[in-house]
Backbone as CSV, one residue per row, in Angstrom:
resi,resn,N_x,N_y,N_z,CA_x,CA_y,CA_z,C_x,C_y,C_z
1,UNK,-9.688,-2.309,23.877,-10.365,-1.604,22.368,-12.205,-2.179,22.248
2,UNK,-13.371,-1.362,22.418,-13.978,-2.374,21.315,-13.904,-1.524,19.592
3,UNK,-13.806,-2.898,19.113,-13.226,-2.502,17.756,-14.697,-3.635,17.133
4,UNK,-15.388,-3.002,16.457,-16.315,-4.022,15.395,-15.707,-3.941,13.923
5,UNK,-14.705,-3.053,13.696,-13.901,-3.162,12.574,-12.822,-3.874,12.182
6,UNK,-12.902,-4.643,11.075,-12.063,-5.755,10.991,-11.664,-5.680,9.479
7,UNK,-10.069,-5.064,8.911,-10.155,-5.069,7.681,-9.369,-6.364,7.721
8,UNK,-9.914,-6.603,5.951,-9.257,-7.751,5.569,-7.733,-7.288,4.411
9,UNK,-7.098,-8.258,4.283,-6.135,-7.991,2.932,-6.688,-8.780,2.140
10,UNK,-6.334,-8.152,0.845,-6.646,-9.368,-0.291,-5.932,-10.556,-0.599
11,UNK,-4.828,-10.615,-0.081,-3.817,-11.463,-0.195,-4.719,-12.708,-0.114
12,UNK,-5.232,-12.848,0.211,-6.515,-14.607,0.449,-7.112,-14.888,-1.301
13,UNK,-6.950,-13.748,-1.918,-8.080,-13.929,-3.248,-6.594,-13.360,-4.353
14,UNK,-5.527,-13.589,-4.120,-4.368,-12.879,-4.823,-4.517,-12.947,-6.786
15,UNK,-4.785,-14.256,-6.548,-4.938,-14.734,-7.942,-6.208,-14.115,-8.463
16,UNK,-6.984,-13.871,-7.916,-7.858,-13.005,-9.030,-8.294,-11.775,-9.466
17,UNK,-9.348,-10.703,-10.262,-9.317,-9.875,-10.706,-9.682,-9.137,-9.374
18,UNK,-9.180,-7.848,-9.661,-9.874,-6.931,-8.746,-10.775,-6.978,-8.260
19,UNK,-11.874,-6.330,-9.036,-13.345,-6.970,-9.194,-13.764,-7.833,-8.395
20,UNK,-13.486,-9.111,-8.790,-13.727,-10.628,-8.169,-13.383,-10.265,-6.832
21,UNK,-12.361,-9.976,-6.167,-11.847,-9.908,-4.975,-13.442,-8.434,-4.205
22,UNK,-13.531,-8.184,-4.908,-13.929,-6.705,-4.150,-15.178,-7.338,-4.218
23,UNK,-16.227,-8.105,-4.388,-17.228,-8.654,-5.404,-17.947,-9.502,-3.684
24,UNK,-16.503,-10.533,-3.591,-16.443,-11.428,-2.922,-16.256,-10.763,-1.476
25,UNK,-15.381,-9.757,-1.555,-15.728,-9.607,0.086,-17.092,-8.645,0.461
26,UNK,-17.210,-7.866,-0.547,-18.284,-6.984,-0.102,-19.601,-8.527,0.195
27,UNK,-19.554,-8.911,-0.541,-20.501,-10.827,0.196,-20.364,-10.802,1.228
28,UNK,-19.127,-10.963,1.541,-18.972,-11.373,3.301,-19.137,-10.082,4.438
29,UNK,-19.644,-9.045,3.755,-20.074,-8.100,4.813,-18.852,-7.067,4.951
30,UNK,-17.239,-7.426,4.349,-16.649,-7.108,4.732,-16.374,-5.507,4.501
31,UNK,-16.060,-4.323,5.272,-16.592,-2.894,5.052,-14.821,-2.332,4.368
32,UNK,-13.710,-2.877,5.120,-12.472,-2.510,5.091,-11.659,-3.322,5.029
33,UNK,-10.788,-2.870,3.365,-9.494,-3.554,2.776,-8.553,-3.421,2.648
34,UNK,-8.075,-3.983,2.578,-5.969,-3.618,2.340,-5.465,-3.937,1.335
35,UNK,-5.385,-3.185,0.016,-5.353,-3.556,-1.495,-3.522,-4.446,-1.338
36,UNK,-3.817,-5.851,-1.825,-2.219,-5.768,-1.861,-1.885,-5.569,-3.256
37,UNK,-0.662,-4.390,-3.772,-0.786,-4.121,-5.347,0.257,-5.359,-5.293
38,UNK,0.012,-6.620,-5.673,0.959,-7.435,-6.151,-0.065,-8.903,-7.198
39,UNK,0.431,-9.085,-7.935,-0.152,-9.820,-8.690,-0.806,-9.661,-9.894
40,UNK,-1.570,-10.801,-11.006,-2.272,-10.373,-12.469,-3.215,-8.815,-12.034
41,UNK,-3.376,-8.213,-11.652,-4.584,-7.033,-11.403,-3.522,-5.899,-11.638
42,UNK,-2.292,-5.974,-10.969,-1.239,-4.937,-11.031,-0.083,-4.925,-11.378
43,UNK,-0.173,-5.787,-12.788,0.724,-5.865,-13.393,1.778,-4.229,-13.664
44,UNK,0.859,-3.221,-14.339,1.172,-2.030,-14.730,1.120,-0.965,-13.897
45,UNK,1.162,-0.817,-12.867,0.416,-0.050,-11.612,0.639,1.164,-11.986
46,UNK,0.365,1.808,-12.825,0.812,3.525,-13.609,-1.308,3.285,-14.159
47,UNK,-1.092,2.669,-14.585,-2.563,2.334,-15.627,-3.506,1.798,-15.031
48,UNK,-2.851,0.457,-13.733,-4.085,0.432,-13.149,-4.570,1.127,-12.255
49,UNK,-3.811,1.952,-11.112,-4.402,3.377,-10.529,-4.921,3.657,-11.329
50,UNK,-4.649,4.045,-12.129,-6.052,5.215,-13.415,-7.001,4.151,-13.444
51,UNK,-6.891,3.099,-13.907,-8.304,2.034,-14.442,-9.333,1.697,-13.221
52,UNK,-8.358,1.425,-11.902,-9.312,0.824,-11.139,-9.674,1.987,-9.769
53,UNK,-9.023,3.553,-9.492,-9.844,4.406,-9.084,-11.318,5.037,-9.284
54,UNK,-11.894,5.092,-10.257,-13.010,5.443,-10.027,-14.160,4.118,-9.664
55,UNK,-13.953,2.424,-10.130,-14.637,1.874,-9.151,-14.584,1.460,-7.803
56,UNK,-12.900,2.161,-7.237,-12.886,1.534,-5.920,-13.752,2.903,-5.083
57,UNK,-13.240,4.354,-5.509,-14.026,5.205,-5.250,-15.479,4.520,-4.983
58,UNK,-16.356,4.414,-6.011,-17.590,3.943,-6.025,-17.964,2.478,-5.075
59,UNK,-17.049,1.642,-4.358,-17.394,0.708,-3.793,-17.774,0.304,-2.671
60,UNK,-18.391,1.613,-1.902,-18.618,1.991,-0.566,-17.812,1.411,0.280
61,UNK,-16.312,0.936,-0.148,-15.563,0.423,1.083,-14.735,1.359,1.496
62,UNK,-13.748,1.477,2.412,-12.527,1.747,3.051,-11.549,1.115,2.593
63,UNK,-10.518,1.427,2.182,-9.496,1.056,1.837,-8.074,1.703,2.395
64,UNK,-6.942,0.514,2.761,-5.782,1.108,2.833,-4.926,0.780,1.645
65,UNK,-3.624,0.898,1.476,-2.830,-0.025,0.470,-1.385,-0.623,0.544
66,UNK,-1.045,-1.747,-0.133,0.113,-2.253,0.703,0.690,-2.119,-0.092
67,UNK,1.671,-1.687,-0.945,2.120,-1.681,-2.071,2.920,-2.929,-2.484
68,UNK,3.334,-3.089,-3.847,4.379,-4.309,-4.345,5.262,-5.140,-3.133
69,UNK,4.730,-6.017,-2.620,5.421,-6.832,-1.768,6.997,-7.471,-1.848
70,UNK,6.944,-8.353,-3.691,7.576,-9.067,-4.035,8.466,-8.119,-4.915
71,UNK,9.909,-8.620,-4.626,11.042,-7.634,-5.706,11.008,-6.771,-5.550
72,UNK,10.743,-6.014,-4.202,11.081,-4.651,-3.976,11.626,-4.461,-3.066
73,UNK,12.410,-3.839,-2.597,13.314,-3.672,-1.621,14.314,-2.138,-1.350
74,UNK,13.852,-0.979,-0.133,14.129,-0.030,0.019,15.284,-0.026,0.795
75,UNK,16.176,-0.676,1.229,17.576,-1.079,1.427,18.482,-2.062,0.882
76,UNK,17.698,-2.477,-0.849,18.505,-3.150,-1.759,19.837,-2.808,-1.835
77,UNK,21.264,-4.001,-1.580,22.471,-3.736,-2.342,22.139,-2.883,-4.075
78,UNK,21.431,-3.146,-4.445,21.290,-2.477,-5.777,20.505,-1.166,-6.201
79,UNK,21.777,0.009,-6.154,20.633,1.139,-6.065,19.590,1.386,-7.042
80,UNK,19.687,0.762,-8.593,17.857,0.584,-9.172,17.366,0.061,-8.599
81,UNK,17.017,-0.794,-7.819,16.103,-1.563,-7.008,15.282,-0.274,-5.582
82,UNK,16.652,0.195,-5.477,16.128,0.725,-4.136,15.527,1.928,-4.983
83,UNK,15.434,2.568,-5.940,15.237,3.725,-6.302,13.865,3.006,-7.080
84,UNK,14.039,2.006,-7.915,12.018,1.968,-8.013,11.601,1.648,-7.237
85,UNK,11.922,0.915,-6.125,11.154,0.566,-4.719,10.811,2.197,-4.269
86,UNK,11.598,2.735,-4.370,10.683,4.317,-3.705,9.790,5.016,-4.651
87,UNK,10.095,4.773,-6.042,9.176,5.267,-6.841,7.732,4.550,-6.610
88,UNK,7.664,3.214,-6.784,6.527,2.651,-6.293,5.388,2.904,-5.690
89,UNK,6.429,2.921,-4.144,5.414,3.454,-2.870,4.909,5.170,-3.001
90,UNK,6.073,6.063,-3.802,5.549,7.222,-3.773,3.898,7.415,-4.792
91,UNK,3.977,6.233,-6.024,2.699,6.202,-6.361,1.767,5.860,-5.849
92,UNK,2.247,4.163,-4.895,0.730,4.017,-3.730,0.404,4.869,-3.108
93,UNK,1.354,5.635,-2.387,0.959,7.019,-1.308,0.026,7.862,-2.270
94,UNK,-0.144,8.258,-3.372,-1.072,9.185,-4.328,-2.027,8.418,-4.500
95,UNK,-1.796,6.733,-4.951,-3.087,6.500,-4.972,-3.767,6.280,-4.052
96,UNK,-3.594,5.816,-2.661,-4.344,5.824,-1.986,-5.119,7.367,-1.515
97,UNK,-4.356,8.195,-1.421,-5.096,9.691,-1.778,-6.356,9.730,-2.149
98,UNK,-6.145,9.356,-3.370,-6.625,9.348,-4.629,-7.957,8.367,-4.471
99,UNK,-8.077,7.213,-3.859,-9.045,6.122,-3.213,-10.027,6.371,-2.010
100,UNK,-9.221,7.995,-1.227,-9.647,8.123,-0.428,-8.889,7.353,0.837
101,UNK,-8.288,6.760,0.682,-7.705,5.380,1.483,-7.284,5.965,3.195
102,UNK,-6.713,5.226,3.868,-6.122,5.216,5.093,-4.516,5.373,5.482
103,UNK,-3.893,4.067,5.282,-2.834,4.118,5.243,-2.167,3.541,4.241
104,UNK,-0.817,3.845,3.976,-0.117,2.620,3.346,1.267,1.483,4.260
105,UNK,1.167,0.750,3.563,2.003,-0.094,4.170,3.209,-0.122,3.687
106,UNK,4.373,-0.032,4.689,6.275,0.932,4.416,6.346,-0.136,4.717
107,UNK,6.888,-1.498,3.819,9.228,-2.558,4.183,9.579,-1.391,3.903
108,UNK,10.659,-1.326,5.562,11.293,-0.544,5.483,12.411,-1.128,4.221
109,UNK,12.782,-2.601,4.612,13.867,-3.421,3.810,14.304,-4.340,4.303
110,UNK,15.223,-5.228,3.961,15.357,-6.097,3.816,16.909,-6.293,3.687
111,UNK,18.034,-7.248,4.768,19.187,-7.503,4.718,19.063,-9.150,4.212
112,UNK,19.693,-9.582,3.000,19.224,-10.719,2.708,20.703,-11.856,1.969
113,UNK,22.062,-11.401,2.888,22.897,-12.116,2.960,23.870,-11.498,3.997
114,UNK,24.064,-12.487,4.822,25.062,-12.069,5.951,26.518,-11.150,5.578
115,UNK,26.727,-11.022,4.108,27.614,-10.483,3.746,27.395,-9.211,3.321
116,UNK,26.406,-8.377,3.351,26.029,-6.978,3.066,26.210,-6.366,5.312
117,UNK,26.265,-5.118,4.554,26.350,-4.318,5.779,25.198,-3.608,6.276
118,UNK,24.480,-4.572,7.309,23.108,-4.334,7.737,23.275,-2.757,8.816
119,UNK,23.963,-2.410,8.856,24.028,-0.964,9.335,23.449,-0.084,8.436
120,UNK,24.382,-0.207,7.096,24.191,0.690,5.684,22.740,0.329,5.374
121,UNK,22.466,-0.553,5.429,20.551,-0.847,5.181,19.910,-0.036,5.863
122,UNK,20.066,0.047,7.726,19.323,0.527,8.371,19.332,1.795,7.924
123,UNK,20.280,2.384,7.282,20.759,4.352,7.114,19.758,4.375,5.884
124,UNK,19.823,3.348,4.335,19.274,3.856,3.521,17.673,3.830,3.796
125,UNK,17.172,2.307,4.789,15.638,2.362,5.026,15.470,4.201,5.749
126,UNK,15.919,4.316,6.637,15.790,5.368,7.415,15.619,6.673,6.230
127,UNK,16.550,6.947,5.695,16.929,8.000,4.546,15.690,7.467,3.556
128,UNK,15.103,6.607,3.105,14.012,6.829,2.128,12.584,6.849,2.719
129,UNK,12.367,6.772,3.540,11.425,6.033,4.642,10.849,7.706,4.892
130,UNK,11.991,7.973,5.107,12.156,9.837,5.828,11.573,10.524,4.370
131,UNK,11.855,10.390,3.324,11.480,11.142,2.333,10.010,10.758,2.271
132,UNK,9.483,9.429,2.559,7.994,8.851,1.749,7.675,9.301,2.479
133,UNK,7.780,10.178,4.009,6.851,10.489,5.061,6.544,12.077,4.864
134,UNK,8.067,12.563,3.752,7.426,13.566,3.775,6.252,14.114,2.124
135,UNK,6.467,12.865,1.458,5.591,12.581,0.468,4.118,13.086,0.585
136,UNK,3.921,11.197,1.493,2.765,11.437,1.959,1.927,12.802,3.423
137,UNK,2.932,13.117,4.010,2.690,14.171,5.158,1.437,15.502,4.143
138,UNK,1.619,15.998,3.444,0.989,16.811,2.563,-0.676,16.398,2.330
139,UNK,-0.459,15.000,2.209,-1.900,14.025,1.520,-2.741,13.823,2.310
140,UNK,-1.968,14.200,4.365,-3.039,13.578,4.931,-2.875,11.817,5.000
141,UNK,-1.736,11.270,4.564,-1.713,9.924,4.180,-1.002,8.968,5.661
142,UNK,-1.001,8.174,6.616,-0.081,7.685,7.610,0.645,6.761,6.901
143,UNK,1.650,6.247,7.056,2.776,5.402,6.928,2.854,4.758,7.419
144,UNK,2.250,3.287,7.302,2.397,2.006,8.710,3.315,1.100,8.624
145,UNK,4.640,1.330,9.151,6.046,0.763,8.895,5.649,-0.191,9.890
146,UNK,6.034,-1.703,8.850,5.725,-2.996,9.038,7.270,-3.517,9.170
147,UNK,6.982,-4.716,10.488,8.193,-5.259,10.711,8.542,-6.437,9.864
148,UNK,9.417,-6.573,8.923,9.535,-7.474,7.691,10.945,-8.418,8.104
149,UNK,11.040,-9.568,7.711,12.383,-10.248,7.397,11.773,-11.036,8.506
150,UNK,12.834,-12.446,7.607,12.908,-13.286,9.300,14.324,-14.149,8.509
151,UNK,14.565,-15.241,9.186,15.376,-15.926,8.893,16.639,-15.342,8.696
152,UNK,17.336,-14.150,9.791,18.194,-13.085,9.176,18.199,-12.243,8.290
153,UNK,17.178,-11.579,7.820,16.789,-10.831,7.263,16.369,-9.730,7.357
154,UNK,16.015,-9.850,8.997,15.270,-8.325,9.080,16.484,-7.395,9.205
155,UNK,16.052,-6.193,9.084,17.198,-5.220,9.586,16.779,-5.014,10.983
156,UNK,15.726,-5.020,11.651,16.041,-4.649,13.126,15.921,-5.691,13.810
157,UNK,16.546,-5.369,15.337,15.968,-6.166,16.509,14.559,-5.394,16.904
158,UNK,13.989,-6.252,17.484,12.318,-6.233,18.075,12.739,-3.871,19.165
159,UNK,13.852,-4.174,19.881,14.053,-2.863,20.137,14.352,-1.621,18.831
160,UNK,14.966,-2.350,17.981,15.449,-1.081,17.027,14.294,-0.877,15.780
161,UNK,13.414,-2.063,15.789,12.475,-1.463,15.420,11.061,-0.686,15.577
162,UNK,11.454,-0.809,16.552,10.037,0.154,17.666,11.293,1.821,17.406
163,UNK,12.556,1.943,18.020,13.068,2.962,18.250,13.357,3.614,16.516
164,UNK,13.075,2.787,15.826,13.601,3.121,14.265,11.877,3.930,13.749
165,UNK,10.602,3.233,14.251,9.996,4.057,13.869,9.727,5.441,14.886
166,UNK,10.082,4.805,16.266,9.869,6.730,16.754,10.589,7.374,16.430
167,UNK,11.607,7.434,15.534,12.674,8.719,15.067,12.115,9.035,13.546
168,UNK,10.698,8.468,13.286,10.821,9.147,11.966,9.509,10.274,12.339
169,UNK,8.974,10.869,10.977,8.180,12.079,11.419,6.677,11.621,12.011
170,UNK,5.866,13.060,12.483,4.945,11.795,13.273,3.497,11.172,12.373
171,UNK,3.520,11.174,11.257,2.574,10.705,10.189,2.984,9.164,9.943
172,UNK,4.627,8.773,10.475,4.738,7.398,10.260,4.249,6.681,11.687
173,UNK,3.921,5.273,11.576,3.279,5.058,12.731,3.755,3.528,12.612
174,UNK,3.277,2.220,13.473,3.544,1.409,13.740,2.738,0.154,13.240
175,UNK,3.116,-0.701,12.028,2.282,-1.896,12.056,2.978,-3.184,12.141
176,UNK,2.521,-4.161,13.185,2.794,-4.423,13.951,2.310,-6.090,12.856
177,UNK,3.224,-7.114,12.830,2.831,-8.224,11.868,3.396,-9.737,12.845
178,UNK,2.035,-10.294,12.797,2.275,-11.185,13.815,3.247,-12.083,13.494
179,UNK,3.136,-12.499,11.925,3.374,-13.537,11.865,4.864,-13.671,11.980
180,UNK,5.419,-12.580,11.097,6.740,-12.005,10.974,7.392,-11.622,12.615
181,UNK,6.743,-11.129,13.617,7.472,-11.052,14.862,7.991,-12.807,15.525
182,UNK,6.563,-13.295,15.435,6.458,-15.036,15.577,8.223,-15.409,15.155
183,UNK,7.985,-15.180,13.910,9.447,-16.176,13.217,10.651,-15.360,13.793
184,UNK,11.017,-13.971,13.963,11.706,-13.549,14.683,12.003,-13.862,16.452
185,UNK,11.717,-14.605,16.997,11.301,-14.763,18.008,10.668,-13.523,19.078
186,UNK,10.515,-12.619,18.932,9.759,-11.548,19.008,8.216,-11.572,20.305
187,UNK,8.465,-10.896,21.505,7.783,-10.417,22.629,6.637,-9.609,21.693
188,UNK,5.303,-10.543,21.455,4.484,-9.191,20.668,3.857,-8.569,21.535
189,UNK,3.027,-9.654,23.024,2.698,-8.966,24.154,3.464,-7.305,24.381
190,UNK,4.782,-7.437,24.512,5.641,-6.266,25.144,5.499,-5.613,23.635
191,UNK,5.675,-5.638,22.501,6.231,-4.666,21.274,4.687,-3.756,21.488
192,UNK,3.388,-4.398,21.182,2.454,-3.774,21.627,2.313,-2.837,22.703
193,UNK,2.674,-3.355,23.711,2.704,-2.261,25.102,4.164,-1.269,24.469
194,UNK,4.865,-1.750,23.774,5.799,-0.436,23.149,5.644,0.278,22.395
195,UNK,4.768,0.101,21.791,3.888,1.239,20.619,2.425,1.703,20.563
196,UNK,1.981,1.143,21.351,0.883,1.454,21.738,0.202,2.966,21.302
197,UNK,1.235,3.333,21.580,0.973,5.127,21.672,0.763,5.642,19.443
198,UNK,1.373,4.624,18.887,1.870,5.246,17.560,1.305,3.663,16.810
199,UNK,0.475,2.982,17.409,0.155,1.715,16.743,-0.978,2.103,15.725
200,UNK,-1.119,1.431,14.510,-2.244,2.102,13.377,-2.804,0.900,12.954
201,UNK,-1.944,-0.085,13.290,-2.702,-1.459,12.440,-1.590,-2.566,13.095
202,UNK,-2.300,-4.083,12.558,-2.038,-5.004,13.516,-2.216,-6.469,12.261
203,UNK,-1.090,-7.140,11.631,-1.609,-8.138,10.461,-1.622,-9.239,11.000
204,UNK,-2.632,-9.553,11.566,-3.047,-11.238,12.357,-3.382,-12.507,11.532
205,UNK,-2.298,-12.918,11.558,-2.119,-14.428,11.263,-1.534,-15.050,11.646
206,UNK,-1.051,-17.065,11.311,-0.460,-16.961,12.264,0.640,-18.576,11.475
207,UNK,1.719,-18.698,12.142,2.547,-20.022,11.927,3.091,-20.825,12.880
208,UNK,4.415,-21.466,12.792,4.277,-22.418,13.674,6.118,-22.315,13.837
209,UNK,6.228,-20.639,13.722,8.081,-20.714,13.682,8.721,-21.008,13.228
210,UNK,8.592,-21.220,11.938,9.493,-22.193,10.972,8.960,-21.831,9.174
211,UNK,8.053,-20.881,9.006,7.909,-20.364,7.608,6.645,-19.354,7.791
212,UNK,6.210,-18.219,6.884,5.844,-17.512,7.138,4.539,-17.583,5.910
213,UNK,3.867,-18.464,6.666,2.514,-19.526,6.189,1.369,-18.723,6.477
214,UNK,1.168,-17.222,6.830,-0.536,-16.404,6.926,-1.358,-17.486,7.173
215,UNK,-1.097,-18.457,8.330,-2.418,-19.094,8.637,-3.454,-18.156,9.263
216,UNK,-4.406,-19.119,9.528,-5.175,-18.542,10.467,-5.482,-18.089,11.473
217,UNK,-6.011,-17.440,12.387,-5.378,-17.711,13.432,-5.835,-18.874,14.355
218,UNK,-4.737,-19.136,15.201,-5.327,-20.534,16.225,-4.879,-21.746,15.247
219,UNK,-4.027,-21.699,14.270,-4.084,-22.698,13.213,-2.681,-22.826,13.119
220,UNK,-1.572,-21.601,14.045,-0.243,-22.039,14.150,0.320,-22.022,15.680
221,UNK,1.122,-21.989,16.219,1.560,-22.158,17.504,1.758,-20.937,18.321
222,UNK,1.189,-19.427,17.711,1.385,-18.272,18.367,0.391,-18.206,19.640
223,UNK,0.788,-17.767,20.436,0.076,-17.401,21.847,-1.083,-16.388,21.729
224,UNK,-1.938,-16.245,21.532,-3.356,-15.306,21.118,-3.543,-14.435,22.024
225,UNK,-3.580,-15.281,23.244,-4.178,-14.813,24.092,-3.734,-13.440,24.755
226,UNK,-2.686,-13.666,25.087,-2.132,-12.507,25.844,-1.831,-10.966,24.595
227,UNK,-1.996,-11.133,23.131,-2.103,-10.385,22.252,-3.310,-9.493,22.305
228,UNK,-4.445,-10.285,22.287,-5.601,-9.802,22.392,-5.792,-9.198,23.358
229,UNK,-5.267,-9.791,24.438,-5.480,-8.709,26.109,-4.826,-7.260,25.928
230,UNK,-3.554,-7.755,25.350,-2.550,-6.443,25.418,-3.150,-5.047,23.906
231,UNK,-4.319,-6.104,22.840,-4.916,-5.112,21.849,-6.015,-4.050,22.153
232,UNK,-7.067,-4.820,23.494,-7.890,-4.410,23.932,-7.719,-3.343,24.921
233,UNK,-6.061,-3.006,25.271,-6.078,-1.660,25.773,-5.332,-0.500,25.001
234,UNK,-5.863,-0.791,23.262,-5.167,0.361,22.601,-6.012,0.766,21.674
235,UNK,-6.118,2.426,21.567,-6.690,2.737,20.820,-6.730,3.136,19.387
236,UNK,-7.523,2.969,18.066,-7.392,3.390,17.211,-6.495,2.616,16.681
237,UNK,-6.416,1.051,16.738,-5.115,0.012,15.922,-6.316,-0.787,15.621
238,UNK,-6.271,-0.760,13.728,-6.731,-0.974,12.897,-6.577,-2.566,12.700
239,UNK,-7.052,-3.976,12.807,-6.899,-4.918,12.762,-7.125,-5.791,11.393
240,UNK,-5.990,-6.298,11.041,-6.057,-6.767,9.712,-5.857,-7.861,9.441
241,UNK,-6.702,-8.591,9.124,-6.268,-10.448,9.241,-5.856,-10.538,7.320
242,UNK,-4.494,-11.028,7.374,-4.187,-11.114,6.241,-3.317,-12.584,6.147
243,UNK,-4.208,-13.508,5.123,-4.455,-14.820,5.310,-4.095,-14.993,3.531
244,UNK,-3.170,-16.039,4.004,-2.693,-16.627,2.427,-3.534,-17.125,1.579
245,UNK,-3.202,-16.931,0.111,-3.921,-16.755,-0.728,-4.528,-18.730,-0.637
246,UNK,-6.049,-18.765,-1.212,-6.262,-19.925,-0.845,-6.969,-20.131,0.269
247,UNK,-7.034,-19.687,1.374,-7.702,-20.033,2.242,-9.336,-19.601,2.319
248,UNK,-9.490,-20.758,3.117,-11.536,-21.017,2.672,-12.047,-19.824,3.051
249,UNK,-12.934,-18.928,2.338,-13.433,-17.983,2.974,-14.422,-18.130,4.533
250,UNK,-15.119,-19.181,4.356,-15.874,-19.736,5.815,-14.733,-19.405,6.536
251,UNK,-13.727,-19.511,6.245,-12.285,-19.756,7.598,-12.565,-18.291,7.757
252,UNK,-11.908,-17.402,6.916,-12.082,-16.006,7.326,-13.341,-15.446,7.777
253,UNK,-14.656,-15.498,7.895,-15.540,-15.275,8.277,-15.552,-15.729,9.835
254,UNK,-15.095,-16.999,9.941,-15.174,-17.362,11.201,-13.844,-16.557,12.371
255,UNK,-12.455,-16.154,11.979,-11.907,-15.534,11.857,-12.481,-14.130,12.019
256,UNK,-12.981,-13.285,11.238,-13.651,-12.522,11.534,-14.676,-12.335,12.733
257,UNK,-15.164,-13.086,13.368,-16.350,-12.739,14.295,-15.501,-13.388,15.363
258,UNK,-14.213,-14.106,15.402,-13.503,-14.553,16.838,-12.899,-13.119,17.049
259,UNK,-11.747,-12.075,16.319,-11.563,-11.183,16.735,-12.316,-10.222,17.075
260,UNK,-13.226,-9.930,16.656,-14.153,-8.806,17.156,-14.924,-9.183,18.884
261,UNK,-15.235,-10.700,19.181,-15.399,-10.660,19.995,-14.039,-10.844,20.975
262,UNK,-12.935,-11.577,20.783,-11.639,-11.339,21.426,-11.567,-9.508,22.204
263,UNK,-11.881,-8.894,20.660,-11.628,-7.499,20.837,-12.255,-6.890,22.025
264,UNK,-13.668,-7.544,21.852,-14.926,-6.757,23.390,-14.914,-7.613,24.241
265,UNK,-13.764,-8.484,24.716,-14.374,-9.226,25.457,-14.371,-8.541,26.667
266,UNK,-15.407,-8.424,27.514,-15.048,-7.799,28.886,-15.638,-6.540,29.354
267,UNK,-16.162,-5.845,27.761,-16.462,-4.488,27.415,-17.971,-4.449,27.529
268,UNK,-18.135,-3.384,28.691,-20.207,-3.230,29.109,-20.850,-2.216,27.945
269,UNK,-21.366,-2.830,26.989,-22.134,-1.799,26.376,-23.172,-0.604,26.657
């Protein structure tokens, strides 16, 4: 695919105010932002969504939304946590619609203890994500189902992840996270091939298979060339650089150029 659109997750500026994040990214000529609804800017999502919607709509940028990632779990062993997570995801879907956003990232859940029933966790995830699909569909919002979990907390094997999303409504799509896949020993090029018809986005970041470091591309030991080769064969997949808080913005700019060059390699305009 030829792609000059590179989305940036504002995770890189996690501790800043929303306005500071947006203005910093605009100065870098970023046009597409994934808003991570975590950190001090989002303590009260109901109030924050109401306050920020006019500003974001007038920003001139395109957005997708990543609901709260920490302390949430759709497949939790605790019903109250499952229900609170579901409510937050519903609010994020409505917020995405209000700001004219593209998609909402969905973590299907985690299984944190070997003493928990992973099959039950998968069932809970399927039921709640299916309900979220019903909420998002009339609003025209796509749900990007991310492969999450590592060190045993992932609900799925690579094959199970592919099958899980394939069994959901048509407005559910795949969001491959390269760092999580690498930590679990998944074959990322094969995963791209298996999901290419419903792959809406990909989180690009690196690690050494020892922790979810969110390093810049090339700073870990992921083999990137086969990944970019596969991505060049995919239409409509939005690349998202999801770098750790505190990463130098100049490094981010370099990665933006790198990804553009890699995805456009060999394409004659």
